[in-house]
PAPA-172882 format. One line per field, with one value per residue (C-alpha): chain; residue in one letter; residue number from 1; y, z, x. Coordinates in steps of 0.5 Angstrom, whole numbers, plus 500, padded with zeros to 3 digits. Each point is the difference from the previous one (the first is absolute). Layout:
// residues N
unit A, ...
code A, ...
pos NUM, ...
v Y, ...
w Z, ...
u X, ...
This chain:
// residues 125
unit A, A, A, A, A, A, A, A, A, A, A, A, A, A, A, A, A, A, A, A, A, A, A, A, A, A, A, A, A, A, A, A, A, A, A, A, A, A, A, A, A, A, A, A, A, A, A, A, A, A, A, A, A, A, A, A, A, A, A, A, A, A, A, A, A, A, A, A, A, A, A, A, A, A, A, A, A, A, A, A, A, A, A, A, A, A, A, A, A, A, A, A, A, A, A, A, A, A, A, A, A, A, A, A, A, A, A, A, A, A, A, A, A, A, A, A, A, A, A, A, A, A, A, A, A
code M, A, K, F, S, Y, R, A, T, I, D, N, K, E, K, L, I, H, A, A, A, Y, G, E, C, V, E, V, N, I, I, N, M, Y, K, N, L, G, L, A, L, K, S, N, K, L, N, C, L, V, I, D, V, S, Q, L, H, I, T, Y, D, Y, P, S, V, L, N, V, L, Q, K, L, N, Q, V, V, D, N, I, A, L, A, R, V, I, S, P, T, D, T, K, S, G, L, I, E, A, F, A, E, K, H, G, L, T, I, K, N, F, E, N, Y, N, D, A, I, T, W, L, Q, T, L, N, R, A
pos 1, 2, 3, 4, 5, 6, 7, 8, 9, 10, 11, 12, 13, 14, 15, 16, 17, 18, 19, 20, 21, 22, 23, 24, 25, 26, 27, 28, 29, 30, 31, 32, 33, 34, 35, 36, 37, 38, 39, 40, 41, 42, 43, 44, 45, 46, 47, 48, 49, 50, 51, 52, 53, 54, 55, 56, 57, 58, 59, 60, 61, 62, 63, 64, 65, 66, 67, 68, 69, 70, 71, 72, 73, 74, 75, 76, 77, 78, 79, 80, 81, 82, 83, 84, 85, 86, 87, 88, 89, 90, 91, 92, 93, 94, 95, 96, 97, 98, 99, 100, 101, 102, 103, 104, 105, 106, 107, 108, 109, 110, 111, 112, 113, 114, 115, 116, 117, 118, 119, 120, 121, 122, 123, 124, 125
v 727, 499, 501, 494, 496, 493, 496, 493, 495, 495, 493, 495, 494, 500, 503, 505, 508, 502, 507, 505, 506, 505, 507, 503, 498, 502, 496, 502, 498, 493, 500, 502, 496, 493, 502, 501, 494, 496, 503, 497, 494, 499, 502, 495, 495, 499, 499, 501, 506, 501, 507, 502, 505, 500, 507, 503, 504, 501, 506, 498, 497, 493, 502, 503, 494, 496, 505, 499, 492, 501, 504, 495, 494, 500, 501, 494, 495, 494, 503, 497, 505, 499, 506, 501, 504, 503, 496, 507, 501, 500, 500, 494, 495, 504, 500, 492, 499, 504, 496, 493, 503, 502, 494, 503, 497, 505, 498, 504, 498, 503, 497, 501, 493, 497, 504, 498, 492, 501, 503, 494, 495, 504, 500, 492, 499
w 507, 508, 502, 501, 506, 503, 506, 502, 505, 503, 500, 504, 500, 492, 500, 495, 500, 497, 497, 495, 496, 498, 496, 495, 501, 497, 499, 507, 504, 497, 502, 507, 501, 498, 504, 506, 499, 499, 507, 503, 497, 502, 507, 501, 497, 494, 493, 497, 498, 497, 497, 497, 495, 497, 502, 498, 494, 498, 497, 496, 494, 498, 499, 507, 503, 498, 503, 507, 499, 499, 507, 503, 498, 506, 505, 497, 500, 504, 501, 497, 498, 498, 496, 500, 494, 496, 494, 496, 502, 494, 504, 504, 494, 500, 507, 500, 494, 503, 506, 496, 496, 507, 504, 505, 503, 498, 497, 498, 502, 499, 506, 508, 502, 494, 502, 507, 498, 495, 506, 505, 495, 500, 507, 501, 495
u 937, 502, 507, 505, 500, 501, 498, 503, 498, 505, 497, 504, 495, 501, 507, 499, 499, 493, 500, 496, 502, 496, 499, 505, 507, 507, 506, 503, 493, 501, 507, 499, 494, 504, 506, 496, 496, 507, 502, 494, 501, 507, 499, 494, 504, 495, 501, 493, 496, 493, 498, 494, 502, 493, 498, 507, 501, 507, 502, 506, 502, 502, 508, 499, 497, 506, 504, 496, 501, 507, 500, 496, 504, 504, 494, 495, 506, 498, 493, 494, 496, 492, 497, 493, 498, 495, 498, 501, 507, 504, 507, 500, 502, 506, 501, 499, 505, 505, 500, 500, 506, 504, 498, 495, 494, 495, 493, 494, 493, 493, 497, 503, 498, 504, 506, 500, 499, 506, 505, 497, 503, 507, 500, 498, 506
């Protein structure tokens, strides 16, 4: 499996950041990535992020996923986050349920265009 990495592009026209994460990751990788993306959103006065995590392999267990989500709660607050996932991703349902319970605007999609469309509807609201 490839080493963890991510990339991001600021899209001022669509008023969002496009990102993608790849490889095998541990908890600290995800926390640092979202902190950096959150800073990029704030510094560019944006509040929408689409991230393709379909090529990401999370190596930590379900209790650790909840732990990471609790740490990220402040980072993704006031941010609309569209996650593009692999159909075989078993942890995404847990992430979306946590988001709903805590009033976070996070939604999973299996298609990148559907994720963008959802964020655009939020930007126009």
